[in-house]
TORKEKE-980710 format. One line per 8 residues: number of its first residue (from 1); their letters; for each residue x, y, z of N, C-alpha, C. Coordinates in pm, 1 decimal. Layout:
BEGIN
NUM> A> X Y Z X Y Z X Y Z; ...
This chain:
BEGIN
1> MSLLTIPA> 1126.6 1774.8 1334.5 1136.9 1882.0 1237.9 1023.2 1867.7 1137.3; 956.9 1976.5 1106.3 844.3 1977.2 1013.9 884.2 2043.4 883.1; 846.6 1981.7 772.8 873.0 2041.0 642.4 753.8 2125.2 600.6; 780.7 2243.8 553.8 675.5 2331.9 506.6 637.3 2291.8 364.9; 509.5 2269.9 342.2 462.7 2242.2 206.8 373.2 2356.4 162.3; 374.0 2383.2 34.8 295.9 2491.9 -22.7 195.7 2430.2 -118.7; 66.2 2457.7 -101.3 -31.7 2400.6 -192.6 -22.1 2460.9 -332.0; -78.3 2389.8 -428.9 -87.4 2442.2 -565.1 -198.9 2545.9 -570.7
9> SRSSTEGL> -189.9 2634.7 -666.4 -295.9 2734.3 -681.4 -426.3 2664.6 -719.1; -534.8 2719.4 -671.2 -666.6 2664.1 -700.9 -692.3 2663.9 -850.9; -652.7 2771.1 -919.4 -677.8 2779.0 -1063.6 -602.1 2670.0 -1140.2; -480.4 2637.0 -1097.0 -406.3 2531.2 -1166.9 -467.5 2394.4 -1139.4; -520.6 2375.0 -1020.1 -585.7 2248.7 -987.0 -717.5 2235.0 -1061.9; -795.6 2341.2 -1063.6 -924.1 2337.3 -1133.1 -906.4 2325.9 -1283.7; -792.2 2369.4 -1335.5 -767.8 2366.5 -1479.0 -719.7 2233.3 -1533.5; -701.8 2133.8 -1447.5 -656.3 2002.8 -1494.1 -764.0 1936.7 -1579.9
17> KKVRFDSL> -725.2 1884.3 -1693.9 -818.1 1815.9 -1783.7 -852.9 1680.1 -1724.7; -982.0 1650.3 -1718.8 -1029.1 1524.8 -1662.2 -1079.0 1433.8 -1774.5; -1036.7 1306.9 -1771.6 -1076.3 1211.0 -1875.0 -1115.6 1077.9 -1810.7; -1189.3 998.5 -1886.5 -1221.4 862.4 -1842.1 -1104.0 771.1 -1876.6; -1085.6 667.4 -1798.0 -975.8 573.2 -1818.9 -977.0 516.1 -1960.0; -1094.9 479.3 -2008.0 -1102.4 414.3 -2139.0 -1072.5 508.5 -2255.1; -1057.2 637.7 -2227.6 -1021.7 731.7 -2334.5 -870.3 754.7 -2343.8; -795.0 697.6 -2249.9 -649.5 712.9 -2253.6 -588.8 626.8 -2363.8
25> EEDVIRET> -478.9 673.0 -2418.2 -408.9 595.5 -2520.5 -346.1 471.4 -2457.0; -334.7 366.4 -2536.2 -285.2 238.3 -2485.7 -145.3 248.5 -2424.7; -56.7 328.5 -2484.0 78.8 340.0 -2428.6 77.9 410.0 -2293.3; -14.3 502.6 -2272.0 -26.5 569.5 -2141.9 -70.9 468.8 -2037.2; -167.3 386.2 -2072.0 -216.9 284.1 -1979.7 -105.4 185.7 -1943.5; -26.0 147.4 -2041.9 85.2 54.1 -2017.2 191.5 116.4 -1927.1; 223.2 243.7 -1951.6 329.3 310.9 -1875.6 285.6 347.1 -1734.2; 157.6 377.3 -1715.8 107.1 421.0 -1585.9 -18.3 342.3 -1551.5
33> PTCAICIK> -5.2 218.2 -1507.4 -124.4 137.5 -1480.3 -192.6 167.9 -1347.1; -123.1 238.2 -1255.9 -180.0 265.1 -1123.9 -166.6 411.9 -1086.5; -253.9 454.5 -997.7 -244.0 587.7 -938.0 -137.3 578.7 -829.1; -35.0 661.0 -837.7 75.9 654.8 -742.2 37.5 705.1 -603.3; -78.4 766.2 -591.3 -120.2 817.2 -460.5 -197.2 710.3 -382.8; -301.0 652.1 -445.1 -381.7 551.1 -375.0 -337.6 408.2 -406.5; -249.6 392.2 -505.0 -193.7 263.5 -547.3 -301.4 168.0 -601.5; -409.9 222.0 -654.5 -512.2 138.2 -718.5 -487.4 136.2 -868.5
41> DFVECVDE> -509.4 20.0 -929.7 -500.1 10.3 -1074.8 -612.3 92.0 -1136.8; -579.7 168.9 -1238.7 -681.2 248.9 -1306.1 -791.6 160.9 -1364.3; -756.3 43.7 -1413.4 -854.1 -45.4 -1475.3 -959.4 -92.3 -1374.5; -926.1 -94.2 -1246.1 -1020.4 -133.7 -1141.4 -1113.6 -20.0 -1102.4; -1085.1 99.7 -1147.3 -1161.3 218.5 -1108.1 -1214.0 289.6 -1232.5; -1276.6 214.9 -1321.8 -1315.1 271.7 -1451.2 -1414.8 386.6 -1439.3; -1487.8 396.4 -1328.5 -1584.6 504.6 -1312.2 -1521.5 633.6 -1260.7; -1397.8 627.0 -1213.8 -1330.9 745.8 -1161.7 -1260.3 820.7 -1273.9
49> LITSLPCA> -1263.8 953.2 -1265.9 -1195.2 1034.5 -1365.9 -1045.9 1037.7 -1337.1; -968.6 1050.9 -1443.9 -822.8 1053.4 -1436.4 -774.7 1185.1 -1495.2; -665.3 1235.1 -1442.1 -605.1 1356.2 -1496.3 -454.4 1338.2 -1500.1; -389.2 1424.6 -1574.1 -243.1 1422.9 -1573.5 -193.0 1563.2 -1546.0; -80.6 1568.9 -1480.4 -14.5 1696.9 -1457.1 64.2 1732.7 -1582.9; 113.6 1855.0 -1594.1 193.5 1892.5 -1711.5 316.6 1803.6 -1733.0; 362.1 1735.8 -1629.4 476.7 1644.9 -1640.8 437.2 1509.5 -1699.5; 309.3 1490.4 -1728.0 252.9 1370.0 -1790.7 234.3 1252.2 -1694.9
57> HHYHVDCI> 239.8 1273.1 -1564.8 206.8 1167.4 -1470.1 56.0 1169.8 -1445.7; -6.2 1050.9 -1444.4 -151.0 1037.3 -1433.0 -192.6 995.3 -1292.5; -308.2 1048.3 -1249.9 -363.0 1020.6 -1117.0 -514.9 1022.1 -1124.3; -581.2 960.5 -1025.2 -724.4 982.1 -1009.6 -742.7 1130.2 -976.2; -846.6 1190.6 -1029.6 -870.5 1333.1 -1005.2 -880.6 1360.2 -855.7; -962.2 1281.5 -784.3 -979.4 1305.6 -640.6 -847.6 1293.5 -564.6; -764.8 1198.4 -602.8 -635.8 1178.8 -534.9 -543.3 1298.9 -554.5; -525.3 1341.9 -678.2 -429.0 1449.6 -703.9 -480.4 1583.9 -654.4
65> VQWLKRDH> -611.4 1606.5 -658.6 -664.0 1733.4 -606.8 -635.6 1743.1 -457.0; -660.4 1634.2 -382.9 -630.4 1636.3 -239.3 -480.9 1656.2 -215.3; -397.4 1591.7 -295.9 -251.7 1607.6 -284.4 -212.1 1753.1 -307.5; -264.6 1812.0 -414.8 -225.3 1948.5 -451.8 -278.4 2053.6 -355.1; -377.0 2018.8 -275.5 -423.6 2111.0 -171.4 -320.0 2122.1 -59.5; -228.3 2024.7 -53.2 -124.1 2024.9 49.5 13.6 2058.3 -6.1; 39.1 2018.5 -131.4 173.4 2032.6 -187.3 162.6 2060.7 -336.6; 238.7 2156.6 -385.5 227.6 2197.9 -526.1 319.0 2119.8 -620.0
73> TCPLCRYQ> 376.0 2009.3 -571.9 466.6 1931.8 -657.0 407.4 1795.4 -691.8; 445.8 1743.5 -806.9 405.9 1609.3 -849.1 463.1 1508.1 -749.5; 383.0 1411.7 -704.1 434.3 1312.5 -609.5 545.3 1224.3 -666.6; 553.6 1212.1 -798.0 655.0 1125.0 -857.9 783.0 1197.3 -896.8; 771.0 1312.2 -962.3 892.4 1376.3 -1015.2 920.0 1514.7 -955.3; 829.8 1561.8 -870.9 842.4 1693.4 -806.0 829.6 1811.0 -902.9; 766.6 1786.6 -1018.8 733.0 1898.4 -1107.8 652.6 1998.3 -1025.3; 682.5 2125.8 -1039.2 616.8 2227.0 -957.2 499.5 2290.8 -1030.3
81> MPPASMDW> 380.9 2269.6 -974.6 261.8 2339.7 -1021.1 270.1 2481.9 -965.4; 197.2 2577.0 -1024.7 198.7 2712.5 -968.1 153.8 2708.9 -821.8; 230.4 2769.4 -732.9 193.6 2766.3 -591.0 77.6 2860.3 -560.8; 5.5 2827.2 -455.4 -106.3 2910.2 -411.3 -53.5 3033.9 -342.0; -122.9 3143.5 -361.6 -89.4 3262.7 -284.4 -168.4 3256.2 -154.2; -298.1 3260.2 -163.4 -383.5 3248.7 -45.2 -520.2 3196.0 -86.6; -527.4 3107.0 -184.6 -659.5 3067.9 -230.7 -711.2 2936.0 -172.8; -642.2 2876.4 -73.7 -693.6 2763.7 4.2 -692.6 2807.9 150.1
89> DGDGDAV> -790.0 2761.9 227.8 -785.1 2794.0 370.1 -702.4 2688.1 442.1; -688.9 2697.2 570.4 -603.8 2606.2 646.7 -647.9 2460.8 643.4; -775.0 2435.2 609.3 -826.3 2298.7 602.6 -815.3 2238.8 463.8; -755.8 2311.3 370.0 -743.2 2260.9 234.0 -865.9 2284.8 149.5; -955.6 2372.4 196.3 -1075.8 2404.4 119.6 -1055.9 2534.8 44.9; -1117.1 2543.4 -72.0 -1107.4 2666.6 -150.6 -1179.3 2779.4 -78.2; -1121.4 2898.5 -86.3 -1185.5 3015.8 -26.0 -1232.7 3109.3 -134.2
């Protein structure tokens, strides 16, 4: 049995604020030390940009963008980002 997933809208994905790890507040770093998608510690990836969803869960930008191209929900809490109507093609690329 296959579960149908709906990608997030391109505009909601592109609208995510991107920040450097060292600009995050100390309590955020303590609460979320790793990206839940790739399981890498943020401190080990200081050159990668980080973003948070409206639910306040943090991820590497590249990780969450790839996730949201397949599924419009947060991997941790299932917060629903606006779903795509038809703005990604079948390969997960923007059209």
